Backbone bond lengths (Angstrom), bond angles and torsions (degrees), N, CA, C in turn:
res aa  C-N    CA-C-N  psi(-1)  N-CA   C-N-CA  omega(-1)  CA-C   N-CA-C  phi
1 M - - - 1.449 - - 1.527 109.57 -
2 P 1.325 118.25 128.96 1.459 120.67 178.25 1.535 111.34 -59.79
3 V 1.330 113.98 146.94 1.463 120.26 178.38 1.519 109.72 -128.72
4 V 1.326 114.66 157.00 1.459 122.31 173.23 1.521 107.14 -107.36
5 M 1.321 115.70 126.79 1.454 121.41 176.93 1.520 107.03 -108.18
6 N 1.337 116.40 123.27 1.460 122.15 174.48 1.518 108.33 -114.29
7 M 1.326 115.70 132.63 1.461 121.56 -176.96 1.522 109.89 -131.96
8 R 1.306 115.44 137.71 1.461 122.42 170.24 1.518 106.49 -124.95
9 W 1.330 115.76 122.43 1.461 120.11 -178.86 1.523 107.36 -123.43
10 K 1.334 114.64 94.97 1.464 120.82 -176.96 1.517 110.78 -62.93
11 G 1.326 114.75 137.88 1.451 121.66 175.57 1.509 115.74 87.58
12 V 1.325 118.11 -10.93 1.472 119.89 179.35 1.531 108.70 -76.69
13 T 1.326 115.24 132.04 1.462 121.40 -177.87 1.528 110.93 -96.50
14 K 1.322 115.59 167.57 1.462 120.62 175.76 1.518 110.37 -60.78
15 E 1.326 116.19 -38.84 1.466 120.17 -179.26 1.535 110.95 -65.26
16 Q 1.332 117.02 -40.84 1.459 120.52 177.74 1.533 111.15 -66.08
17 Y 1.326 116.59 -42.51 1.465 120.39 177.86 1.529 110.39 -59.61
18 D 1.333 116.00 -46.64 1.470 119.51 -179.17 1.527 111.39 -64.25
19 A 1.327 117.59 -36.22 1.465 120.90 176.50 1.528 110.51 -65.01
20 A 1.333 116.93 -42.35 1.469 121.04 178.44 1.530 110.19 -65.54
21 R 1.291 116.35 -41.56 1.468 121.79 178.92 1.529 110.70 -57.50
22 K 1.324 115.77 -44.18 1.464 120.77 178.79 1.527 110.83 -70.03
23 E 1.314 117.66 -44.96 1.461 122.52 -177.39 1.532 112.11 -63.61
24 I 1.324 116.42 -44.53 1.469 121.34 -174.93 1.526 111.20 -84.54
25 G 1.318 117.17 -34.50 1.457 121.81 174.16 1.515 115.27 68.23
26 W 1.328 117.03 37.62 1.474 118.95 -177.24 1.514 114.07 -68.21
27 E 1.319 117.98 -17.45 1.467 119.47 178.32 1.532 111.51 -81.01
28 A 1.328 117.47 -35.13 1.465 121.31 178.64 1.522 112.04 -83.76
29 D 1.317 116.62 -33.62 1.456 123.32 179.78 1.530 107.16 -123.08
30 V 1.329 115.35 80.88 1.469 121.93 -172.16 1.524 110.19 -63.73
31 P 1.338 116.96 128.78 1.461 120.16 179.20 1.524 111.50 -65.43
32 A 1.322 115.95 147.60 1.463 120.90 176.53 1.521 109.39 -56.62
33 G 1.325 116.61 129.90 1.453 122.06 175.96 1.514 116.05 88.56
34 A 1.325 118.49 -9.60 1.464 121.13 -179.87 1.526 109.78 -75.00
35 K 1.328 117.05 129.79 1.459 121.84 -177.83 1.526 113.81 -117.13
36 F 1.347 117.24 -33.15 1.455 120.07 -172.45 1.520 108.25 -160.32
37 H 1.333 117.31 139.30 1.465 121.93 -178.25 1.519 109.09 -142.36
38 V 1.314 115.88 129.88 1.465 122.13 174.26 1.518 107.73 -132.04
39 A 1.340 116.29 129.26 1.454 121.48 176.43 1.523 108.77 -117.66
40 A 1.313 115.79 140.53 1.459 122.02 178.04 1.525 107.78 -144.93
41 F 1.325 115.71 169.12 1.458 121.10 179.25 1.515 109.27 -132.26
42 D 1.333 114.99 140.27 1.456 120.42 171.19 1.522 107.55 -123.75
43 D 1.305 117.87 -168.79 1.463 120.65 -175.83 1.529 113.35 -69.19
44 Q 1.335 118.28 -7.25 1.465 121.09 178.85 1.518 113.16 -104.79
45 G 1.324 117.92 -18.76 1.451 119.88 -179.79 1.510 112.86 143.53
46 L 1.320 115.50 -146.57 1.462 123.65 -173.65 1.530 111.85 -82.37
47 V 1.329 114.75 138.08 1.466 122.75 174.87 1.525 106.40 -129.17
48 V 1.347 116.76 125.13 1.461 121.62 -178.03 1.513 109.96 -127.02
49 S 1.331 116.01 140.50 1.466 122.41 169.31 1.522 107.50 -128.19
50 D 1.326 115.41 128.74 1.457 122.19 179.65 1.514 110.11 -127.61
51 V 1.319 115.91 158.63 1.462 122.52 165.68 1.523 106.50 -119.10
52 W 1.326 115.91 131.63 1.460 123.58 179.68 1.520 109.25 -127.68
53 D 1.327 115.46 155.44 1.468 119.51 175.85 1.525 111.63 -58.72
54 N 1.343 115.48 -35.94 1.464 120.88 178.97 1.527 108.38 -165.85
55 G 1.330 115.46 166.10 1.456 120.94 -178.85 1.510 113.64 -65.79
56 E 1.322 117.40 -30.71 1.463 121.03 179.80 1.523 111.26 -63.42
57 D 1.334 117.29 -41.05 1.467 120.07 177.98 1.531 110.63 -62.09
58 F 1.326 117.22 -41.86 1.470 120.17 177.78 1.523 110.07 -63.04
59 N 1.326 117.43 -47.40 1.463 120.86 -178.87 1.526 111.52 -61.41
60 N 1.324 117.56 -38.46 1.466 120.62 176.50 1.520 111.23 -62.96
61 F 1.319 116.93 -41.37 1.467 121.25 177.56 1.525 110.40 -61.51
62 V 1.330 116.50 -44.00 1.462 120.16 179.71 1.526 110.38 -60.72
63 E 1.312 116.81 -48.51 1.463 121.06 -176.59 1.518 113.02 -67.49
64 Q 1.311 117.04 -41.98 1.464 120.59 -171.95 1.521 114.05 -89.01
65 R 1.348 117.14 -30.14 1.462 118.33 -173.09 1.527 114.29 -129.32
66 L 1.330 117.77 -50.88 1.462 119.55 -174.12 1.526 111.46 -64.80
67 G 1.321 117.13 -51.23 1.462 120.27 -178.23 1.520 112.96 -56.38
68 P 1.337 117.96 -54.59 1.463 119.10 178.21 1.534 113.09 -61.73
69 G 1.334 117.04 -37.20 1.463 120.64 -178.31 1.515 113.27 -66.53
70 V 1.322 117.11 -44.05 1.466 118.60 -179.22 1.522 110.82 -68.33
71 Q 1.309 117.10 -31.98 1.469 119.54 175.42 1.525 110.46 -64.06
72 R 1.337 116.97 -41.76 1.460 120.41 -179.34 1.525 112.43 -62.99
73 V 1.340 117.69 -30.88 1.472 119.35 -179.57 1.524 112.38 -95.21
74 G 1.334 117.51 2.09 1.458 121.02 172.54 1.512 116.15 89.68
75 I 1.321 118.92 15.30 1.460 120.79 175.47 1.526 107.52 -78.12
76 T 1.323 115.27 130.07 1.460 120.52 -178.00 1.521 110.71 -117.20
77 G 1.315 114.64 171.63 1.455 119.68 179.79 1.515 110.42 81.77
78 D 1.309 113.86 176.43 1.466 120.72 179.63 1.512 110.24 -121.18
79 P 1.325 116.43 139.95 1.463 119.52 178.53 1.527 110.90 -78.64
80 E 1.312 115.21 159.63 1.463 121.44 168.33 1.526 105.81 -89.71
81 V 1.349 116.93 124.21 1.459 121.32 -175.42 1.522 109.46 -128.44
82 T 1.330 115.57 134.42 1.462 120.94 170.26 1.521 107.57 -125.80
83 I 1.323 115.06 142.14 1.458 121.72 176.65 1.514 107.04 -126.80
84 T 1.333 115.30 123.45 1.459 120.49 -179.05 1.523 109.84 -131.10
85 P 1.330 116.98 148.95 1.462 119.22 176.75 1.536 110.44 -61.61
86 A 1.323 115.64 138.67 1.465 120.21 176.80 1.523 109.10 -75.66
87 H 1.307 115.85 138.51 1.464 120.80 175.26 1.525 109.81 -96.07
88 S 1.347 115.24 -40.61 1.460 120.24 -178.13 1.534 107.15 -152.88
89 I 1.312 116.00 142.40 1.458 121.41 177.37 1.519 108.60 -127.59
90 F 1.333 116.36 127.40 1.460 122.11 -179.94 1.523 107.88 -141.97
91 A 1.300 117.73 115.57 1.459 122.02 178.18 1.519 108.35 -136.00
92 P 1.336 117.99 77.02 1.461 120.74 -172.50 1.519 114.82 -68.86
93 N 1.331 117.15 -30.75 1.451 119.59 -174.89 1.520 109.53 -155.13
94 P 1.344 117.82 68.15 1.463 118.73 -178.77 1.513 110.99 -63.09
95 A 1.316 115.40 144.39 1.477 121.56 -178.66 1.492 112.48 -66.96
């Protein structure tokens, strides 16, 4: 069942996110189960919403790639993450 992953990572900057994006390379080497990713920033830091095939695929990505990658680029702390079952998915024209 598809899930929605919402993440808030306080203190993460645009520069740190871009460094992690390059280091981990999830756009060139798409993780198993990843369907949709949106990153934004507010006055507290990084805000991410993803759609995954299931929570296990997301957790595998975190353990195998995201966790080690963010450590390599110097991102510290832990994000607040919620994973909920998707009720409906509609992406007619993603940017």
